[in-house]
TIMITI-276923 format. One record per atom (N, C-alpha, C, O): residue number from 0; residue in one letter; chain; x negated, z, y. Coordinates in Angstrom, 2 decimals. Example, Ala and Ser with C-alpha at 12.3 -4.5 7.8 and 13.67 -1.06 7.14 Angstrom:
! residues 2
ATOM   nr  rest  kette        u        w        v
ATOM    0     A      A   -13.19     7.80    -5.69
ATOM    0     A      A   -12.30     7.80    -4.50
ATOM    0     A      A   -13.20     7.80    -3.30
ATOM    0     A      A   -14.24     8.46    -3.32
ATOM    1     S      A   -12.85     7.08    -2.25
ATOM    1     S      A   -13.67     7.14    -1.06
ATOM    1     S      A   -12.90     7.87     0.03
ATOM    1     S      A   -13.41     8.04     1.14
This chain:
! residues 77
ATOM   nr  rest  kette        u        w        v
ATOM    0     M      A    20.00     1.78     4.57
ATOM    0     M      A    18.38     1.91     3.95
ATOM    0     M      A    19.35     2.28     2.49
ATOM    0     M      A    20.54     2.52     2.66
ATOM    1     T      A    18.84     2.30     1.28
ATOM    1     T      A    19.56     2.16     0.21
ATOM    1     T      A    18.56     2.76    -0.99
ATOM    1     T      A    17.81     1.83    -1.30
ATOM    2     E      A    18.21     4.11    -1.90
ATOM    2     E      A    17.81     3.95    -2.65
ATOM    2     E      A    18.30     2.73    -4.24
ATOM    2     E      A    19.42     2.39    -4.61
ATOM    3     V      A    17.25     2.45    -4.69
ATOM    3     V      A    17.08     1.80    -6.09
ATOM    3     V      A    16.30     1.94    -6.58
ATOM    3     V      A    15.19     2.20    -6.12
ATOM    4     Y      A    16.77     1.78    -8.30
ATOM    4     Y      A    15.39     2.22    -9.10
ATOM    4     Y      A    15.61     0.91    -9.96
ATOM    4     Y      A    16.50     0.07    -9.91
ATOM    5     F      A    14.71     1.02   -10.60
ATOM    5     F      A    14.24    -0.73   -11.60
ATOM    5     F      A    13.56     0.01   -12.30
ATOM    5     F      A    12.56     0.72   -12.16
ATOM    6     H      A    14.67    -0.45   -13.55
ATOM    6     H      A    14.77     0.04   -14.67
ATOM    6     H      A    14.00    -1.27   -16.10
ATOM    6     H      A    13.77    -2.38   -15.63
ATOM    7     C      A    13.75    -1.13   -17.28
ATOM    7     C      A    12.67    -2.06   -17.65
ATOM    7     C      A    13.57    -2.25   -18.48
ATOM    7     C      A    14.58    -1.57   -18.30
ATOM    8     S      A    13.56    -3.01   -19.43
ATOM    8     S      A    14.34    -3.27   -20.87
ATOM    8     S      A    13.96    -4.63   -21.77
ATOM    8     S      A    14.14    -5.75   -21.28
ATOM    9     N      A    13.34    -4.44   -23.30
ATOM    9     N      A    14.37    -4.85   -24.51
ATOM    9     N      A    14.55    -4.28   -25.07
ATOM    9     N      A    14.75    -3.08   -24.87
ATOM   10     A      A    14.59    -5.27   -26.74
ATOM   10     A      A    15.72    -4.96   -27.37
ATOM   10     A      A    14.87    -3.56   -27.92
ATOM   10     A      A    15.55    -2.54   -27.95
ATOM   11     D      A    13.56    -3.46   -28.31
ATOM   11     D      A    13.78    -2.50   -28.87
ATOM   11     D      A    12.41    -0.97   -27.56
ATOM   11     D      A    11.45    -0.40   -28.08
ATOM   12     Q      A    12.80    -0.77   -26.11
ATOM   12     Q      A    11.68    -0.36   -25.04
ATOM   12     Q      A    13.22     0.61   -24.25
ATOM   12     Q      A    14.36     0.57   -24.72
ATOM   13     L      A    12.92     1.18   -23.38
ATOM   13     L      A    13.00     1.63   -21.78
ATOM   13     L      A    12.92     2.08   -21.05
ATOM   13     L      A    13.64     3.04   -20.78
ATOM   14     L      A    11.87     1.57   -20.20
ATOM   14     L      A    11.37     1.94   -19.37
ATOM   14     L      A    12.03     2.21   -18.29
ATOM   14     L      A    12.60     1.40   -17.56
ATOM   15     I      A    11.87     4.42   -18.08
ATOM   15     I      A    13.02     4.35   -17.23
ATOM   15     I      A    12.29     4.57   -15.91
ATOM   15     I      A    11.41     5.41   -15.74
ATOM   16     D      A    12.84     3.53   -14.84
ATOM   16     D      A    12.52     4.66   -13.08
ATOM   16     D      A    13.22     5.33   -12.70
ATOM   16     D      A    14.45     5.30   -12.60
ATOM   17     S      A    11.93     6.56   -12.23
ATOM   17     S      A    12.81     8.16   -12.13
ATOM   17     S      A    12.39     8.46   -10.53
ATOM   17     S      A    12.83     9.52   -10.09
ATOM   18     R      A    11.43     7.49    -9.46
ATOM   18     R      A    11.05     7.26    -8.49
ATOM   18     R      A    12.63     7.06    -7.44
ATOM   18     R      A    13.28     7.76    -6.66
ATOM   19     G      A    12.68     5.80    -7.97
ATOM   19     G      A    12.77     4.88    -6.75
ATOM   19     G      A    11.91     4.53    -6.17
ATOM   19     G      A    10.69     4.71    -6.16
ATOM   20     S      A    13.06     3.66    -5.33
ATOM   20     S      A    12.67     2.72    -3.87
ATOM   20     S      A    14.02     2.73    -3.24
ATOM   20     S      A    15.13     2.72    -3.76
ATOM   21     T      A    13.48     2.79    -1.44
ATOM   21     T      A    14.28     2.20    -0.51
ATOM   21     T      A    14.17     1.57    -0.56
ATOM   21     T      A    12.99     1.30    -0.76
ATOM   22     V      A    14.99     0.57    -0.49
ATOM   22     V      A    15.34    -0.87     0.09
ATOM   22     V      A    16.79    -1.08     1.58
ATOM   22     V      A    17.79    -0.39     1.79
ATOM   23     S      A    16.25    -2.32     2.33
ATOM   23     S      A    16.80    -1.54     3.56
ATOM   23     S      A    18.22    -3.08     3.17
ATOM   23     S      A    19.11    -3.20     4.02
ATOM   24     D      A    18.25    -3.85     2.20
ATOM   24     D      A    19.81    -4.81     1.70
ATOM   24     D      A    19.44    -5.17    -0.26
ATOM   24     D      A    18.79    -4.93    -1.28
ATOM   25     F      A    20.36    -5.85     0.36
ATOM   25     F      A    19.74    -6.82    -1.63
ATOM   25     F      A    19.18    -7.85    -1.55
ATOM   25     F      A    19.01    -8.35    -2.66
ATOM   26     S      A    18.60    -8.74    -0.29
ATOM   26     S      A    18.17    -9.77    -0.50
ATOM   26     S      A    15.87    -8.58     0.28
ATOM   26     S      A    14.81    -9.15     0.54
ATOM   27     D      A    16.15    -7.30     0.32
ATOM   27     D      A    14.87    -6.33    -0.31
ATOM   27     D      A    14.73    -6.24    -1.18
ATOM   27     D      A    13.72    -6.70    -1.69
ATOM   28     A      A    15.67    -5.56    -1.90
ATOM   28     A      A    15.90    -5.54    -3.38
ATOM   28     A      A    15.43    -6.37    -3.98
ATOM   28     A      A    14.48    -6.14    -4.73
ATOM   29     C      A    15.94    -7.53    -3.84
ATOM   29     C      A    15.60    -8.75    -5.34
ATOM   29     C      A    14.76    -8.88    -5.05
ATOM   29     C      A    14.24    -9.51    -5.97
ATOM   30     A      A    13.19    -8.55    -3.44
ATOM   30     A      A    12.60    -8.94    -2.97
ATOM   30     A      A    11.38    -8.50    -4.26
ATOM   30     A      A    10.85    -9.21    -5.11
ATOM   31     Q      A    11.27    -7.18    -4.00
ATOM   31     Q      A    11.06    -6.13    -4.60
ATOM   31     Q      A    11.39    -6.00    -6.12
ATOM   31     Q      A    10.77    -5.11    -6.71
ATOM   32     A      A    11.85    -6.40    -6.51
ATOM   32     A      A    11.62    -6.37    -7.83
ATOM   32     A      A    10.99    -7.99    -8.76
ATOM   32     A      A    10.35    -8.02    -9.81
ATOM   33     L      A    11.47    -9.20    -7.91
ATOM   33     L      A    10.67    -9.89    -8.95
ATOM   33     L      A     8.80    -9.85    -8.17
ATOM   33     L      A     7.90   -10.67    -8.39
ATOM   34     R      A     8.73    -8.61    -7.24
ATOM   34     R      A     7.01    -8.52    -7.27
ATOM   34     R      A     7.18    -7.54    -8.17
ATOM   34     R      A     6.18    -7.76    -8.87
ATOM   35     L      A     7.69    -6.66    -8.65
ATOM   35     L      A     7.51    -5.87    -9.89
ATOM   35     L      A     7.07    -6.71   -10.87
ATOM   35     L      A     5.95    -6.61   -11.37
ATOM   36     V      A     8.25    -7.87   -11.31
ATOM   36     V      A     8.25    -8.47   -12.31
ATOM   36     V      A     6.91    -9.05   -12.46
ATOM   36     V      A     6.35    -9.02   -13.55
ATOM   37     H      A     6.28    -9.63   -11.26
ATOM   37     H      A     5.22   -10.23   -11.52
ATOM   37     H      A     4.40    -9.60   -11.01
ATOM   37     H      A     3.40    -9.78   -10.31
ATOM   38     S      A     4.77    -9.06   -11.33
ATOM   38     S      A     2.71    -8.28   -11.46
ATOM   38     S      A     2.59    -7.18   -12.36
ATOM   38     S      A     1.63    -6.40   -12.40
ATOM   39     M      A     3.88    -7.15   -13.28
ATOM   39     M      A     4.23    -6.43   -14.65
ATOM   39     M      A     2.98    -7.20   -15.71
ATOM   39     M      A     2.03    -7.01   -16.46
ATOM   40     M      A     3.88    -8.18   -15.06
ATOM   40     M      A     3.02    -9.99   -16.41
ATOM   40     M      A     1.87   -10.41   -15.84
ATOM   40     M      A     1.22   -11.33   -16.35
ATOM   41     T      A     1.59    -9.95   -14.98
ATOM   41     T      A     0.37   -11.04   -14.54
ATOM   41     T      A    -1.20    -9.22   -14.76
ATOM   41     T      A    -2.41    -9.36   -14.58
ATOM   42     A      A    -0.51    -7.90   -15.14
ATOM   42     A      A    -1.32    -7.25   -15.29
ATOM   42     A      A    -2.15    -7.22   -16.87
ATOM   42     A      A    -1.74    -7.79   -17.88
ATOM   43     P      A    -3.39    -6.42   -16.78
ATOM   43     P      A    -4.04    -6.77   -17.96
ATOM   43     P      A    -3.09    -6.26   -19.29
ATOM   43     P      A    -2.80    -5.08   -19.48
ATOM   44     N      A    -2.66    -7.41   -20.19
ATOM   44     N      A    -2.22    -7.02   -21.60
ATOM   44     N      A    -1.72    -7.39   -23.16
ATOM   44     N      A    -2.46    -8.11   -23.82
ATOM   45     T      A    -0.66    -6.97   -23.66
ATOM   45     T      A    -1.14    -8.22   -25.03
ATOM   45     T      A     0.53    -8.06   -24.53
ATOM   45     T      A     1.04    -8.71   -25.45
ATOM   46     E      A     1.87    -7.55   -23.55
ATOM   46     E      A     3.18    -7.36   -24.16
ATOM   46     E      A     3.10    -9.27   -24.03
ATOM   46     E      A     2.50   -10.10   -23.35
ATOM   47     D      A     4.34    -9.26   -25.40
ATOM   47     D      A     4.94   -10.92   -24.44
ATOM   47     D      A     6.71   -10.25   -23.65
ATOM   47     D      A     7.74    -9.77   -24.11
ATOM   48     W      A     6.22   -10.59   -22.37
ATOM   48     W      A     7.13   -10.49   -21.43
ATOM   48     W      A     8.53   -10.99   -21.75
ATOM   48     W      A     9.49   -10.37   -21.29
ATOM   49     R      A     8.74   -12.25   -22.62
ATOM   49     R      A    10.13   -13.07   -22.39
ATOM   49     R      A    10.85   -12.33   -22.30
ATOM   49     R      A    11.50   -12.44   -21.27
ATOM   50     G      A    11.31   -10.93   -23.36
ATOM   50     G      A    12.45   -10.65   -24.47
ATOM   50     G      A    12.87    -9.57   -23.40
ATOM   50     G      A    14.07    -9.54   -23.66
ATOM   51     W      A    12.72    -8.73   -22.45
ATOM   51     W      A    12.09    -8.36   -20.81
ATOM   51     W      A    13.05    -8.83   -19.67
ATOM   51     W      A    13.49    -9.95   -19.44
ATOM   52     Q      A    13.20    -7.87   -19.16
ATOM   52     Q      A    15.10    -8.12   -18.47
ATOM   52     Q      A    14.26    -6.49   -17.08
ATOM   52     Q      A    13.49    -5.59   -17.43
ATOM   53     L      A    14.70    -6.67   -16.03
ATOM   53     L      A    14.42    -5.64   -15.50
ATOM   53     L      A    16.34    -5.62   -14.33
ATOM   53     L      A    16.83    -6.57   -13.71
ATOM   54     Q      A    16.70    -4.63   -14.42
ATOM   54     Q      A    17.78    -4.01   -14.16
ATOM   54     Q      A    17.47    -3.50   -12.69
ATOM   54     Q      A    16.37    -2.98   -12.55
ATOM   55     V      A    18.22    -3.57   -11.64
ATOM   55     V      A    17.93    -2.80   -10.59
ATOM   55     V      A    19.83    -2.46   -10.05
ATOM   55     V      A    20.81    -3.12    -9.68
ATOM   56     T      A    19.40    -0.74   -10.34
ATOM   56     T      A    20.35    -0.05   -10.22
ATOM   56     T      A    20.55     0.91    -8.92
ATOM   56     T      A    19.46     0.97    -8.35
ATOM   57     D      A    21.68     1.80    -8.12
ATOM   57     D      A    21.42     2.37    -6.92
ATOM   57     D      A    21.89     3.65    -7.69
ATOM   57     D      A    21.89     3.76    -8.91
ATOM   58     D      A    22.39     4.80    -6.59
ATOM   58     D      A    21.68     5.79    -6.91
ATOM   58     D      A    22.67     6.53    -7.40
ATOM   58     D      A    22.18     7.51    -7.96
ATOM   59     L      A    24.31     6.53    -7.49
ATOM   59     L      A    24.66     6.17    -9.19
ATOM   59     L      A    24.77     5.45   -10.09
ATOM   59     L      A    25.89     5.15   -10.51
ATOM   60     G      A    23.23     4.83   -10.85
ATOM   60     G      A    24.03     4.25   -11.94
ATOM   60     G      A    24.30     2.81   -12.06
ATOM   60     G      A    23.98     2.10   -13.01
ATOM   61     E      A    25.07     2.37   -10.78
ATOM   61     E      A    25.64     0.89   -10.88
ATOM   61     E      A    24.52     0.02   -10.31
ATOM   61     E      A    23.79     0.11    -9.33
ATOM   62     E      A    24.70    -1.10   -11.56
ATOM   62     E      A    24.37    -2.55   -11.68
ATOM   62     E      A    23.99    -3.29   -10.35
ATOM   62     E      A    24.93    -2.86    -9.68
ATOM   63     I      A    23.27    -4.11    -9.46
ATOM   63     I      A    23.39    -4.24    -8.60
ATOM   63     I      A    22.69    -5.79    -9.06
ATOM   63     I      A    23.21    -6.81    -8.62
ATOM   64     L      A    21.35    -5.89   -10.09
ATOM   64     L      A    20.91    -7.23   -10.18
ATOM   64     L      A    19.98    -7.69   -11.32
ATOM   64     L      A    18.85    -7.28   -11.08
ATOM   65     V      A    20.04    -8.39   -12.46
ATOM   65     V      A    19.25    -8.21   -13.95
ATOM   65     V      A    18.29    -8.88   -13.67
ATOM   65     V      A    18.80    -9.63   -12.84
ATOM   66     I      A    16.95    -9.27   -13.75
ATOM   66     I      A    16.34   -10.85   -14.20
ATOM   66     I      A    15.52   -10.72   -14.60
ATOM   66     I      A    14.85    -9.90   -13.96
ATOM   67     P      A    14.99   -11.13   -15.52
ATOM   67     P      A    15.06   -11.50   -17.35
ATOM   67     P      A    13.82   -11.91   -16.11
ATOM   67     P      A    13.78   -12.27   -14.93
ATOM   68     F      A    12.78   -11.54   -17.34
ATOM   68     F      A    10.96   -11.51   -17.11
ATOM   68     F      A    10.77   -13.31   -16.98
ATOM   68     F      A    10.13   -13.93   -16.12
ATOM   69     A      A    11.74   -13.96   -18.41
ATOM   69     A      A    11.80   -15.38   -18.50
ATOM   69     A      A    11.71   -16.43   -17.20
ATOM   69     A      A    11.13   -17.40   -16.70
ATOM   70     S      A    12.93   -15.30   -17.05
ATOM   70     S      A    12.69   -16.49   -15.42
ATOM   70     S      A    12.18   -16.43   -14.26
ATOM   70     S      A    12.70   -16.60   -13.15
ATOM   71     A      A    10.90   -16.10   -14.64
ATOM   71     A      A    10.11   -16.25   -13.28
ATOM   71     A      A     8.59   -16.41   -13.99
ATOM   71     A      A     7.64   -15.94   -13.35
ATOM   72     L      A     8.35   -16.97   -15.15
ATOM   72     L      A     7.80   -17.21   -15.83
ATOM   72     L      A     7.61   -18.43   -15.73
ATOM   72     L      A     6.62   -18.84   -16.34
ATOM   73     G      A     8.34   -19.35   -15.05
ATOM   73     G      A     8.59   -20.81   -14.34
ATOM   73     G      A     8.92   -21.23   -16.53
ATOM   73     G      A     9.10   -20.83   -17.68
ATOM   74     R      A     8.71   -22.66   -15.25
ATOM   74     R      A     8.86   -23.75   -16.31
ATOM   74     R      A     7.86   -24.05   -17.09
ATOM   74     R      A     6.75   -23.95   -16.56
ATOM   75     L      A     7.89   -24.63   -18.93
ATOM   75     L      A     6.31   -24.68   -19.62
ATOM   75     L      A     6.24   -26.72   -18.97
ATOM   75     L      A     6.86   -27.56   -18.32
ATOM   76     H      A     5.14   -26.50   -19.70
ATOM   76     H      A     5.02   -28.11   -19.10
ATOM   76     H      A     4.49   -28.75   -20.54
ATOM   76     H      A     4.24   -29.95   -20.63
């Protein structure tokens, strides 16, 4: 089990995850990160998420993974 943190940012803002989450492995961290991105984008709001990214770090602050929100939007038709 590993403690990870999910920080969200764009060019103007940084949302720090101070609580963290426990994950079993890298795959679990990826799955939780994608769920968080999707839940933020589907929550009722007026935010344009295309410029945002989610950074997953370990308990030492080392970057594990970065997911641009735009990558989770899918292809435009």
